[in-house]
C-alpha positions as CSV (number, residue, x, y, z in Angstrom):
1,M,153.1,-201.3,-32.9
2,L,156.3,-200.3,-34.0
3,G,158.4,-200.6,-30.9
4,G,155.8,-198.7,-28.5
5,P,154.2,-195.5,-28.1
6,D,158.1,-193.8,-27.2
7,T,159.5,-194.9,-30.3
8,L,161.2,-192.1,-32.4
9,L,161.0,-193.4,-36.2
10,G,162.9,-190.2,-37.4
11,D,161.7,-186.8,-39.1
12,V,160.5,-185.6,-42.3
13,V,162.3,-183.1,-43.7
14,I,160.4,-181.3,-46.8
15,S,162.3,-178.3,-48.6
16,A,159.6,-175.9,-49.2
17,E,161.8,-174.7,-52.1
18,T,161.8,-177.5,-53.9
19,A,158.0,-178.1,-53.1
20,A,157.0,-174.6,-54.7
21,R,158.9,-175.6,-57.7
22,D,157.3,-179.0,-58.0
23,A,154.0,-178.0,-57.4
24,A,154.4,-175.3,-60.4
25,E,155.5,-177.6,-62.8
26,A,152.9,-180.4,-61.9
27,G,150.4,-177.3,-61.9
28,I,149.1,-178.6,-58.5
29,E,148.5,-176.1,-55.3
30,M,151.5,-176.2,-52.8
31,F,149.6,-177.1,-50.0
32,D,148.8,-180.4,-52.1
33,E,152.8,-181.3,-52.8
34,L,153.7,-180.5,-49.1
35,V,150.7,-183.2,-48.0
36,F,152.3,-185.3,-50.5
37,L,155.6,-184.7,-49.4
38,L,154.6,-185.7,-46.0
39,L,153.1,-188.8,-46.3
40,H,155.9,-190.1,-48.5
41,G,158.1,-189.3,-45.9
42,I,156.0,-190.9,-43.6
43,L,155.5,-194.0,-45.5
44,H,159.5,-193.9,-45.7
45,L,159.7,-193.8,-42.2
46,L,157.3,-196.8,-41.6
47,G,159.6,-199.1,-44.1
48,Y,158.0,-198.5,-47.4
49,D,161.0,-198.4,-50.2
50,H,160.1,-197.2,-53.8
51,E,163.9,-196.5,-54.4
52,R,165.7,-199.7,-53.8
53,G,162.4,-202.1,-53.6
54,T,161.6,-204.2,-56.1
55,Q,158.8,-202.8,-58.8
56,A,155.9,-204.7,-56.3
57,E,157.2,-202.5,-53.7
58,V,156.9,-199.1,-55.6
59,E,152.9,-200.2,-56.9
60,R,152.7,-201.3,-52.7
61,M,154.3,-197.6,-51.6
62,E,152.0,-195.9,-54.1
63,A,148.4,-197.8,-53.5
64,K,149.2,-197.0,-49.7
65,E,150.3,-192.9,-50.7
66,Q,146.9,-193.1,-52.2
67,Q,145.0,-194.8,-49.7
68,V,145.7,-192.5,-47.2
69,Y,145.4,-189.5,-49.0
70,A,141.6,-190.7,-50.0
71,L,141.5,-191.3,-46.5
72,L,142.4,-188.1,-45.5
73,K,139.6,-186.4,-48.3
74,A,136.7,-188.5,-47.0
75,E,137.6,-187.5,-43.2
76,R,138.2,-183.8,-44.4
77,L,141.2,-183.6,-42.8
78,I,142.3,-182.4,-46.5
79,L,140.0,-179.8,-48.1
80,E,139.0,-179.2,-52.0
81,H,140.3,-176.0,-53.0
82,E,138.2,-174.1,-54.9
């Protein structure tokens, strides 16, 4: 565990305005964009870095985002929109 159960890793701050704009531009639901941004932020807190890393690190982070999102859907923690 990263320093024990009481270790604060940081904060994830999401701009609702930016998320709404990005979701509209991508043609996706805002909820889906918020879930993605939260996962993305948590991965940054855990040490994943697509901004200063190598292409391999970019791909590693993208793969982890997809893996976690798929797991959340499989566990029905994220439901499909109708």
